[in-house]
N, C-alpha and C positions, 0 to 999 in steps of 0.2 A: 570549762573554767573552774578553778578551785573556788571553794566557798569563802576562802580567806583573801579574796582579791584586794588589791590596793585601792582600786578605783571602781566607781559605778558609772555606767553609761545610761542615763535616764532616757528612755526610748519611747517614741509614740508614732503611730501610723494611722492613716485613714484610707478608706477605699471609696470607689466610685458608686457604692451602694449604701447599704445599711452600716451604721457605725454604733459605737457604744456597746451595749450588751448583746446586740445582734450582729456585731462585726464579723464578717466572714460567712454568715449564714446564707447569703444570697449569691455566693461564688463570684463576687465582683472583684476587680483588680485593685491593687494598691496604687494610690495617686499622690500620697504625701508621706514623707518620713521626716521626723524632727528628733534631735537628740542634743544632750548636754552632759558634760563630764563632771563628776563630783569626786574630789580627793577625800578618801575616808580618814586619812591621818591628819591632814592640815585643815580639813573642812572647807577647802577652797572649791570654787566652781569655775568651769571654763565657759566659753561663749556658746550661744545657742546656734545650732546648725539646722537649717530648714531647706529641704530639697523636694521639688515636685518630681513626680514619676509619670512618664508617659505610658498609658495602658495601650494594649493592642486594640481595644475597642474604645474609640473616642466618644464615649457616651456616658454622661453622668445622670443619675436618677434625680428626680425632683427632691427626694428626701435628702440626698447627699448635698445638693445645692443649698438647700435650706439650712442644714445643720453645719456645714463647713463654710458656706459663703464662697465656694470655689466655682469656677466655670471651665468650660472646655478650653477657653483661651489661655487659662493659667497652666495647663498641662500639655498643650499641643506642641510646644517647643522644648519640652523637657526631655531628659535622657530616659531610656528604658530602665527597667528594674535592675538588670545585671550591671549596668554602668553605675547606677546610683549606689548599689551595694559595694562596688569596688571603691568608689569615692568615700563611702562611709568607713570602710576598713582602713584605708590609707589615712584618713583624717584622724580617726580615733587612735591608731597606732602611733602616729606622729605626736599627738597631743599628750598621750600617756608617757611617752619617752621624755618629752619636755618637762613633765612634772617629776621625773626621776622615779617613776613607778614601773612595775613589771607586768602586771596583769589587770584585767578588768572584767566585769560581769554586767550584763544588761539588767536594768530595773524598769519594769513596766507596770501600768495601772491595772491590767488584767492579762491573763494568758492568751486572750483572743488574737491579738496582733501577731504573736509568735506562732501559736498552734493552729489557729483557724484561718489566718490570712497569708502570712509569709511562707510557711512551709508548704501548704497545699499549692500555692501559686508557683513557687519555685519547682515543685515536683512536676507540675503540668508543663512548665517551660524548660524542663531538664536543666535547671540551674543548680550549680553546686554552691551551697550556702557556706559562708565562713563558719569556723568552729564556734565562734562566740554566740551564734544563734541557736545552739543546742543546749544552752543553760541560761537561766535567768532567775531573778527575784521578782516576786509579786508584791508590790508595795502594800496592798491591802492585807495580805496574810502576815507580812512583817509587822505592820502597824497593829494588827489584832493581837500579836504575841506580846507586845509591850504595853498595849492598852486594851486588855481583855474585856473591860467593862463598856467598850465603845459600841458593842453589838456584834451580830454575826457578819462574817466577811461579805456575804451576798448583798447586804444592805448598806455597806460602806461606800461613800463617794469621796472624791477629793475635797469637796467643800465641807462635808461633815467631819472629815478627819482633821482638816485644818482648824475648824471651829473647836473640836474637842481639845486640841493642844494649845488653844488660845492664839492662833495665828490668823491674820486677816486674809480674806480671799484675794487672789491675784487679779489685779486690774489690767487685763490684757484682752484684746479683742481678736487677735489672730488665732485661728484654729491651730492646734498643735503646740504653738508657743505657750499658750495659756496652760495647757495640761502639763507640759514639761516643767515650766517654772513652778507650778503648784506642787509637783512631785519633788522637785529639788528643795523647795521650802519645807515641805513635810519631812523629807529625809534629814535635813539639817536639824530640825526640831527634835526628832526621836534619837538622833545621835548625841545630842547635848543632854545636860542635866535637866530633869531628874531621871530620864529614861535610860540613857547610856546604852542604847540598843546595839546589838551586834548582828550583822547580816550573816546568817550561817545556814539557813534552810533553802538551799538552791534547788530549783526545779529543773528537770532535765528532759530533753526530747531524745527518744531512742534513735540511734543512727540507722538501724535496720531491724526488721522483724526476726525474732528468734523462733524457729520452728522447733517442735517437740511433741511429746505425747502427753495424754491426760488420762489418769486412772479413773475408773468408774467410782471409786471410793473417795476421790478428791472433792472437798467441798467447793462449790462454785456459787458465789453470791449473784442472785438474780439481778441486782442493781448494777451489774457490770457487763451485761450481755445484751447484744442487739442482733436483729435479723436484717440482713441486706438482701434485697430482691432485685431482679432484673439484670443480674451479672451476665456478661458474655460467657458462653459455655466453656471457652478455652481459658478463662482467667484462672490464675494460680493464687496461692495464699499470698505470695509476694505482691501480686497485682492488687489484691484487696488491701494489703497493708499500705501500699502506695496511695490508694484512694483515701485512706484515713491518715495520711502523712501528717505528722505533728502531734498525733495522739499515741499514747503508749499502749500497745496491745500486749497482753500477757503471753508468756512463753507457750507456744503451741495453741494460741488463742483463736486461730482461724479454722473453722470446720466447714468444708464445702458439703452441701446436702445433695443426696442422690435420690433419683426417683425409683419406682418399683423395678425398673429394668436395669438398675445400677448405673445409670447415666446421670450426669449433673443436671439439676433442674433450674439452675440460674439463681439459687439462693445460697446463703452462707450465714453461719452463726459466728459472731466475733465477740471475744471476751477481752475486756480492757482491765487495766491494773486497778482501777477504782471507779466509783460512781461518777466522779467529776469528769473523767475522760469519756465515760459512757454518755453523759448528758451532752457533752460537746459533739460527740458522734451523731447524736440525734438531730443536731442542728444542720447536718449535712444531708438531710432528706432531699432527694431529687437533685443532688449534685451529679455531675457527669463523669463517667468513665469512658473516655473516647467520645463517641457520639450518642451513647446511651445514658439515660438518667437512672440513678440507683435509688430505690426506696429504702428507707432505714426506719425500722420499728423496734420497739422494746421486745425482749425475749426473756426467757427464764434460764436459770442454771440447770434445771432438769432437762430442758430441751437441748442445751449444749452438751451435757453428759451423754444424752441418748445418741447424739451424732458422733462426738469426738472421744467419748470415754471408751476404754478397752481394758481387757485383762490378759490379752494374748502375750505369752512370753516370746513367741516367735516374732511378733511385731516389735516388741521392745528390743529384742536383740538386733533385729534388722535396722531399727532406727537409732541404735546406740551410737552409731558413727555420726558425729555432729558436723554441721556445715556442709552437708551433702545436698545435691540437687536431685529431686525425685522425679522420675518419668514413669508414667503408666503406659503399659502396652496392652492393647485389647484386640481380640480376634486371633490369638495364636492358635495354630493347629494343636489338637489335644495330645498329639504325640511329640510335641516339641521338647527337645532336651536343652539343658543349660548351654551346652557347647553350640548348638544350632542358633540359639538366641545371640550368643556372643559373636558368632560369625556374621549374623545378620546385621548387628550394630557396627561391626567393622573396627579396624585398628584406630581410626580417627576419633572414635568415641569409646575409649576404654572404660569398662565398668569397674567401680571400686572393688578391690579384692577379688576380681574375677567372678566366679560363680557364687561367691559369698555375697555379692552385691545384687543378686537376683532373688526375688521372692515370688514364687508361683502361687497363685490363689487356687485353692482346691475346695471341693465339697467335703463334708464330714467323713464320707467313705473313701476319700482319697482321689476321687475323679477330678481331673483338671477342669477349670472353668473357662480357660482361654485368656485369662487375665494374668498379668505379672507386673511387678514394680521393679524398677532398676535405679541404682544409686550411681551418681557421677560426682567426681570430686570437685568439678568446677563448671562454671556456666558455659565455657567454650565446648566442653565435651557434650553437655546436654543439648546445646544448639546443633551440634553435628548429628546427634541422635534424632532430633526432631525433623531433620531433613529426610529421614527414612519414612516419614508419615505416608501411609497408604502404598508402600512398596510391598512386594510379594515375598512371603516366606512359605515354602511348600506350594500350596495351591490357594492360599488365602492372602488377602491384603491386610496389613497390620496398621492399626491406628496408634499413634503415639501423641501424647500431650502431657503437659506439666501436671504434677500431682502434689499432694501435701501429706504430711504425717497423719493428719486427722482423716484424710480420705483413705489412706492405707488401713487405718484402724477400722473405719466404717465398712469398707469393702470386705475385710476379713470377718468382721462381726456378722455381716449379712450372709455370706456364703457358709461360714462355719455353723451358723445357727439355722440354716434353711432346713425345713423338715423334708425328709425323704420317705416315699411310700415304702421302700424296701426296709426302712428302719422303724416303721410303725410297730407298736407292740403286737406280738403274736396273740396275746390273750384277747379274747373277745370282750372283756370287761375292763374298762379303764375308768375308775371313778374320778369325778371332778366336783369340787365343792360348789355349793350354790353361789350364784353371783349376788351382788347386793340388791338387785332388783327382785322383789318377791315373785312375780309371775315371769315365766319364760317369754310368753307373748303378752303384750298389754291387754288387759281385760277390756272387752268391748263396752263402751258407754256412750251415751248421747251427750255427755258433758263436753262442752266446747273448750277444753283446756289444752288444746294442741294448736300448733301452727304448721302450715305447709310452706316450704320454700320452693319456688319454681324458677327455673332459668339459671341455676347455679353453673358456674364454669365447670367443665368436665374434670378439671384438675383440682377442684376444690376438695379439701379434706376437713376433718373435724376441727382442726385448729383454725382454719379459715372461717368456718361457720361461727365459732365462738368469738373470733375477732369481729366478725360482721355483726354479731348480736350486741357487742359492746357491754354496757353496764347491765343489760338484761340477762346476762349469763347466770347471775346469782339466782334467777327465778326458774332456771331449768331443773327438772327433776334429775336425780342421779341416773346416769346412763340413759338420758332421755333424748339423745340425738340419734336419729335413724336415717342412714343413707339408703336410697332406693336405687337398685341396679336394674338394668334392662334384661331382656331375655338372653343376651350374650354375656351377661355378667359384668357389663361395663357401666360406669356412672350414667344415670339417666338425666341428671340435672335437677332432680327432685330430692327433697329431704323433709322429714317430719321431726318436730321437736315437741316434747311433752313439757308443758309449763306447770307451775305449782297451782295455778288457779285459772279459771276462765277470764278473770279480770286481767291477769298478767298476759294471757295469750292475746286478748283484745288490744292491750297497750302495745305489745310487740308488733302486731299486725299494722297498727297505726303509725308507729315510729319508724319501723324498718322497711315498710313497703316501698319498693323501687329504689332502695339504697344500692349503691354500687359496690360490687365485689369483683376485683380484677378486671376493671373496665366494662363490666356487664351489670345492668341493673337487675335486681332480683325481686320477684313478686312474693309477697308474704300474705297468706290468708289464714284466718282463724278457722279451725275445723275441730271435729270431735274425735275422741279416741276410737270410736267405732269406724269412722271413715279411715283413720290412719291404719287400723288393724286390717281392714279389707284390702287396702292397697299393699300393705306389707305381705299379705297372703297371696298376692298375685292379681288382685282386682285392679280396676282403674277408677280414677276420680277425675272427671272432666266437667265441662259446662253442661253436659247432658245428664249429669248425675252420677251415681255409683253403679259400677258393674262388678258383679261378684267374681271371685277367682274362677278360672276355667274349669276346675274340677274340685269336688268336695268329697271325694272318696276317702275313707279312713286311711287307706294305704298310701294315699297321696299327701296326706297331711304332713305338716312339718314335724320334726322329731319332738316327742313329748318329753317331759321331765320324769326321771325315775328317782326312787328314793331307796333308803335302807342299805346303801352300799357304803362301807367305811372309806373315809378319805385317805389318800396317800400323802406322805409328807412333802414330796416334790411333785408338783403338778405340771408347771410350765417353765420352760427355759426361755431364752431369747428367741427360740424358734417361733414362739407365738407372734412375734413381730413380722414374720415373713411367711404369711399364709398364701395358699393358692389364690390367684387373682379373681376367681369366680366369686368369692365372697370377700367383703371388705376386711382389712386386717384387724385381728382381735386385739383387745387390751388384756394384760395379765389379769387373771381372775382374782377376786377377793373373797376369801372364805367367810361365811356367815354361820355362826353357831345357832342351831335350832334346838328346841327343847326335846324333840322326839327323834329326829333323824336328819341326816344331811341330804339335801336335794342335789341331784346330779343331772347334768345335761349331756346327751350323747348324739353322735352322728353316725351314719353307717360305717361299718368297719373297713370298707374299701372305697376311699375317696375317688379312685379312678373310675369306679362304676358310675357314680352320679355325675362325674364330669361330662359323660357322654349323653346324659339325659337332659331334657329341657327342664331342669330343676328350678330355674329362676322364674318360670311361668307360674309356679305355685308358691314360691318363697323367695321373692326377689332380693331380700337382704335380711340379715339377722334382725329380729324385732327389738333389739336393744342397740346401744351404741356400737358402731362397726368395729370399734377397738375394744370390745368388752369380752366377747365370747371365744372360748377355745373349742375346737371341734375334734372329738375323739370317737373311738369305736363304740358301737352299741353293745349292751350286755346280751347274754344268750336269750333266745326267744322266750324260754319258759320263765326266766326271772323277770324279763321285761314285761311279759304279759301279766305276771302276778302283781308286780309293783304298779303297773298301769291300772290294773283293776282296783287296787286300793285307793289310788288317787282319783280315778275316773270310773265310778261304778258302771256307767253306761257302756264302758268298753269291756266289761267282764263277760258279756254274752258272746263277744267275738274272739275272746282270748284263746279259745280252742283252735282257732284257725292258725295260730302261730306255730311253726315247727318247734318241737321241744328242744332237741340238741343242736339244731342248725340255725339257719337264717333265711329271711325272705330273699327271693331272687326275682328280678324283673325280666320278662321276655317281651321283645318288641318286634313288630312286623310279622306276627303270626297270620297264617291264612285264615280266611273267614270260617272255613269248615273244620278248623282244628278242634280235636277232642282231647280228652284226658289221656286216652291210650297213646295218641300221637305224641303228647308231651312226655309221657313216661318212656316211650320208645326213643325219643330224642336224647333222654338222659340215661340211656342204657349203659351200664358199666359203672354208674355212680350209685353208692349205697344210700338208701333212704328207709326209714322205719315204716312198717306196715300201716300204722295208724295215720301216717302222713297222707296216704292216698285219699282218705275222707276229707282232709283239709283242702286238698287240691280240688276235689269235686265241689265242696261247698263254696270255695272261693270262685271257682269257675262259674257256677250257677249265679252267684251274686254278681259277678262281673258282667255276665251276659245281659243282666237286666238293667245295668247302670251305664255301661260304656260300650263303645264299638269294639268288636272282637279284635281288631288290629291294634288297639291301644296298649293293653298290657294284661298280664296274668301273673299270679303269684304262686310260687312253690313254697 
């Protein structure tokens, strides 16, 4: 409806549950609609129309009965919502014509009846609302424009606004009629002298969600973003937009989240056009999508950009065709060609622009991932394609399901940023600036300034722990959240958190103990830094006390920190977000300037070597936040030994054992009677310096006195 309408339809509604400021928050159905027409030119008013609405569930809450004075007997013989809306449209259209006017716009006391009650209910019942319900005036906002000194919109009420303009309160007992007559009286007052108000700022409800892409450089206000949890895995962005029907979602504002395996995890980040719509979305917490209830929480703009933001020109070009339905194909044979995919989809589901409407997802080196995205020009073609779900192409069955522009961007970001062993730097020295935490491993101390979380859901991440901590997150030390992985590199259900003081740790253990996280209660205990360090090094902490790590050999210790290597300008790309699942995903490093030198952290140059060893038994998780550390190749043995000797004098005595130009090698499963000559014979054909022989002998003798011969030996 145009903002210069000839007439206003003053509109009011009530539900079978909460009303007023909480109207629509409990998902209850509409049971009452009241309206009255106001002629803006002649300042005349029509008669009041009051209609009861029969809900599907004939049950009124006690709160509703008390506030409205209605009972089940009042609505049991009424018409359902679709019939009442037809009567509304016929009545209003006829009355407007009788007044000699052409157009009308709704006027409501707050947007709740339109955005939170009428549109969501019509969406669930598959009702097509008349066009007039997609635009309206909010009487409070209109009043605040002409009476700016009356106070903020949120605190305005019909009685306070009438009092401000010198009008008496309406003496009416019937619910709905009282509110409508109050709005009519207020409207006539601000239309007259001295206000002479013009109704021009119409609010609109979007007809449909507009898909699109989001750039990583685009500013996103954190006050406009929410996180929805518990979504059905096959739900699309349009399904999520339908769940939030009545609220305006920004273009491309639905981002489905993926897990480490690239599958949807039942969560989505949704960005609205402003904070008002975001706040209304939060009121839909635990509303239902089908038979499932959806949790709605606040989120940040940074989180949204991490999921939905992208810079790929290929994706931008692929998604440049608007109003296209996107289908994701998963499990394609690696040898699939565009023509084979088109033949698989068949003539009943033609792809937009043929092969140009296909986007194959690949690794950075060009290898196919088995995923592809397909564009269809209409819903019918997409539905035909979805019928091919789990049909065979080649020797593999193919999964097809709806997708979104944000998911296209996210999947491309994930695979194109995935680190490959074949693309690791060939140089044995890759410098990395020091992280913001001074020590690489927390220094052992008996101070009880840490807490241990036990019984975490295995799917819990850093964000879940921070949300679980609530207001106590401000007392966590920088990078002070440590996830503990088991010997298989999977979440163990434990985590340690470094607090700023023992008092804060004690307070957290008291306040958060047995609080619920994802339907599981979590135990929170106060502990010391020493206890935390022992567990992070592979020891155990249980009711029987502390057990040390299974081995304390220097060669089994976690990587140490090296110094005196100049930093490079580019350290990590988005590849840091997608690390091997053995260790928790790292967070981009933060460079810290030191007066003398930069401290660098290294890991062995061949990750595939320690993937096969029981590494987690000695170092279950990084001793800082799982999203903090990047893992890179170690420096040459001689430089590492020299630097380690500077920072750790006790290690200087054993530095000669490190091979000068090469690196340490681990051998596993040696016979008990293996000698040095047997080892050298085993490596026949490989070059080694003469002085390395003594290093082998020294390490062998030391190893024989400390470990079983079958454990390991160093070259």
